C-alpha positions as CSV (number, residue, x, y, z in Angstrom):
1,M,35.1,-32.6,-20.0
2,N,34.7,-32.9,-16.3
3,N,31.6,-32.9,-14.8
4,S,32.9,-29.7,-12.3
5,F,33.5,-27.4,-15.5
6,V,30.3,-28.1,-16.9
7,N,28.4,-27.2,-13.6
8,T,30.4,-24.5,-13.2
9,A,29.6,-23.5,-16.7
10,R,25.9,-24.1,-16.0
11,L,25.5,-22.0,-13.3
12,L,27.8,-19.0,-14.6
13,G,24.7,-19.1,-17.3
14,A,22.2,-19.2,-15.3
15,G,23.7,-16.2,-13.4
16,L,24.2,-14.6,-16.4
17,R,20.7,-15.2,-17.7
18,A,19.2,-14.4,-13.9
19,L,21.0,-11.0,-14.2
20,L,20.0,-9.9,-17.5
21,V,16.1,-10.9,-17.0
22,L,16.4,-8.9,-13.6
23,T,18.2,-5.7,-15.4
24,A,15.3,-5.6,-17.9
25,L,12.7,-5.8,-15.1
26,T,14.6,-3.7,-12.1
27,G,16.4,-1.4,-14.5
28,I,14.2,-0.7,-17.8
29,L,10.7,-1.8,-17.4
30,Y,10.1,-0.8,-13.8
31,P,11.5,2.5,-13.9
32,L,9.6,3.2,-17.4
33,A,6.6,2.0,-15.4
34,V,6.4,4.1,-12.5
35,T,7.6,7.4,-14.8
36,G,4.5,6.8,-17.1
37,V,2.2,6.2,-14.4
38,A,4.3,9.6,-12.5
39,Q,3.3,11.6,-15.7
40,A,0.1,10.3,-16.3
41,F,-1.5,10.4,-13.0
42,F,0.7,12.9,-11.0
43,H,2.2,15.2,-13.8
44,T,2.9,18.1,-11.9
45,E,4.2,16.5,-8.9
46,A,6.4,14.4,-11.0
47,N,7.9,17.6,-12.9
48,G,9.0,19.0,-9.4
49,S,5.7,21.0,-8.9
50,E,6.8,23.6,-11.0
51,T,5.3,27.1,-10.7
52,K,5.2,29.1,-14.2
53,A,4.9,32.6,-14.8
54,D,4.5,34.0,-18.6
55,G,4.8,30.6,-19.7
56,K,8.3,29.8,-18.1
57,A,8.9,27.8,-14.8
58,V,10.2,30.2,-12.3
59,G,10.4,28.0,-9.4
60,S,9.0,25.2,-7.3
61,S,5.6,25.5,-5.1
62,L,7.8,23.1,-2.8
63,I,10.7,25.0,-2.1
64,G,11.1,28.8,-1.0
65,Q,13.1,31.5,-2.4
66,Q,14.8,34.4,-1.3
67,G,16.3,37.6,-2.8
68,Y,13.0,39.4,-3.6
69,S,12.8,43.1,-3.7
70,L,10.5,45.0,-0.5
71,G,7.8,45.6,-3.6
72,Y,6.8,41.9,-3.1
73,F,6.1,39.6,-0.1
74,Q,8.9,37.9,1.6
75,P,9.3,34.3,2.9
76,R,10.4,33.2,6.0
77,P,13.9,34.0,7.2
78,A,17.0,31.4,5.7
79,D,20.1,33.5,6.3
80,G,20.9,34.2,9.9
81,L,18.1,31.9,11.7
82,G,18.5,28.9,9.4
83,K,22.2,30.1,8.2
84,N,24.7,26.9,8.2
85,S,28.1,27.0,6.3
86,V,26.7,25.6,3.1
87,N,22.6,26.4,2.6
88,T,22.6,30.0,2.8
89,Q,21.1,30.8,-0.6
90,Y,18.7,27.2,-1.0
91,T,21.2,25.7,-3.2
92,L,19.7,22.5,-2.3
93,I,23.4,20.7,-1.1
94,L,21.8,20.2,2.4
95,S,18.6,21.6,4.5
96,G,18.2,22.2,7.7
97,A,18.0,24.8,10.4
98,T,20.2,25.8,13.4
99,N,19.0,23.7,16.0
100,R,19.6,25.7,18.4
101,S,17.9,25.8,21.7
102,A,15.0,28.1,22.7
103,D,17.0,30.3,25.2
104,N,20.2,30.2,23.3
105,P,22.0,33.9,23.4
106,E,22.5,34.0,19.8
107,L,19.3,32.5,18.9
108,V,17.6,35.6,21.0
109,T,19.9,38.2,19.5
110,W,18.9,36.8,15.4
111,V,15.1,37.2,16.5
112,K,15.0,40.5,17.8
113,E,17.1,41.6,15.1
114,A,14.7,40.1,12.5
115,K,11.6,41.6,14.7
116,A,13.3,44.8,14.4
117,R,13.6,44.4,10.8
118,V,10.3,43.4,10.0
119,V,8.8,46.6,12.1
120,K,10.9,48.7,10.2
121,D,10.7,47.3,6.4
122,N,7.0,47.0,6.9
123,S,5.9,50.2,8.4
124,T,4.5,52.7,5.9
125,A,3.6,56.7,6.4
126,D,-0.1,55.3,7.4
127,Y,0.5,51.9,8.9
128,K,2.8,51.4,11.9
129,V,3.7,47.6,12.9
130,K,3.9,47.1,16.4
131,P,6.6,44.3,17.7
132,S,3.9,42.5,19.2
133,Q,2.5,42.1,15.6
134,V,5.1,40.2,14.1
135,P,4.4,36.7,13.9
136,A,7.0,34.0,14.9
137,D,7.6,32.8,11.5
138,A,8.2,35.9,10.4
139,V,11.6,36.0,12.5
140,T,12.0,32.1,12.6
141,S,13.2,29.7,9.8
142,S,11.5,26.1,9.5
143,G,12.7,22.9,10.4
144,S,14.1,22.7,6.5
145,G,15.1,26.5,5.8
146,L,13.3,25.9,2.8
147,D,9.9,26.4,3.7
148,P,7.7,27.7,0.7
149,D,5.0,29.4,3.0
150,I,4.2,31.9,5.2
151,S,1.5,32.3,7.6
152,P,-1.7,34.5,6.8
153,A,-0.8,36.7,9.6
154,Y,2.9,37.1,8.4
155,A,1.3,38.1,4.9
156,R,-1.1,40.5,6.2
157,L,1.6,42.4,8.2
158,Q,3.1,42.6,4.5
159,V,0.0,44.0,2.3
160,H,0.7,47.5,3.2
161,R,4.1,48.0,2.3
162,V,3.7,45.6,-0.9
163,A,0.9,48.0,-1.8
164,E,2.6,51.3,-1.4
165,R,5.8,50.3,-3.7
166,N,3.6,49.0,-6.2
167,G,1.6,51.8,-6.0
168,L,-1.4,49.4,-5.2
169,S,-4.5,49.7,-3.0
170,V,-4.2,47.9,0.6
171,A,-7.5,46.5,-0.5
172,R,-6.5,44.8,-3.9
173,V,-3.2,43.4,-2.1
174,E,-5.2,42.2,0.9
175,K,-7.9,40.5,-1.8
176,L,-4.6,38.3,-3.1
177,V,-3.4,37.3,0.0
178,E,-6.7,36.0,0.8
179,D,-7.4,34.4,-2.7
180,H,-4.0,32.8,-1.9
181,T,-4.6,31.4,1.4
182,E,-5.0,27.8,2.1
183,G,-6.7,25.7,4.6
184,R,-5.5,22.8,6.8
185,T,-4.9,20.0,4.9
186,L,-7.4,17.7,4.7
187,G,-9.1,20.2,7.1
188,F,-6.9,19.2,10.1
189,I,-3.6,18.6,9.1
190,G,-0.6,21.7,9.6
191,E,-1.9,25.2,9.8
192,P,-3.4,27.9,7.3
193,R,-0.9,29.1,5.0
194,V,0.1,31.2,1.7
195,N,2.8,30.3,-0.8
196,V,4.9,33.4,-1.1
197,L,6.1,32.4,-4.6
198,E,2.6,32.4,-6.1
199,L,1.6,35.2,-4.2
200,N,4.3,37.4,-5.5
201,I,3.4,35.8,-9.0
202,A,0.2,37.2,-8.5
203,V,1.6,40.7,-7.4
204,K,3.4,40.9,-10.4
205,E,0.5,40.4,-12.8
206,L,-1.5,42.9,-11.0
207,V,1.0,45.4,-11.1
208,A,1.0,45.0,-15.0
209,K,-2.7,45.3,-15.4
210,T,-2.5,48.6,-13.3
């Protein structure tokens, strides 16, 4: 047997052994170790930050949802201001906003229409919303179009509507908003916020108890 064949066989054998070892380490052991650590120490995050109601997963605290009736708190816009050819219903195929400039005529029209809709939807028999009260996040989408949070100002703007449509007192709904308002991360990152999904679950539970 010539040396060339022997050397080739030896190299192929070494390569095969390296392939098997690296496959076991990086393809099996490492993923299992990472998954184990994630499940042990970051169980909620590792499972998609699921939000549950009545023992069932109803969404993620990290991903906004559309389609709430006016009896519930509304999220930031996603169809119109954050609309594109695919992501109009949070299908998760892609995310993104319109990237239109602040003086873009189409964006200006969308903002005006959204503001008028917010004023109309949230004005009740004993509470009239003024256009000047409408916060920016009520009429603009986030950069991803998937923002699960709204500002405390937008949440408070919706209190009277949610209370009226569910037969609740304004004070009780205001308390829900207060209880679900989160401060800045680490005290200085970002802005105070309210998770819409978690707040609406609280509204549903309160209505069920009433």
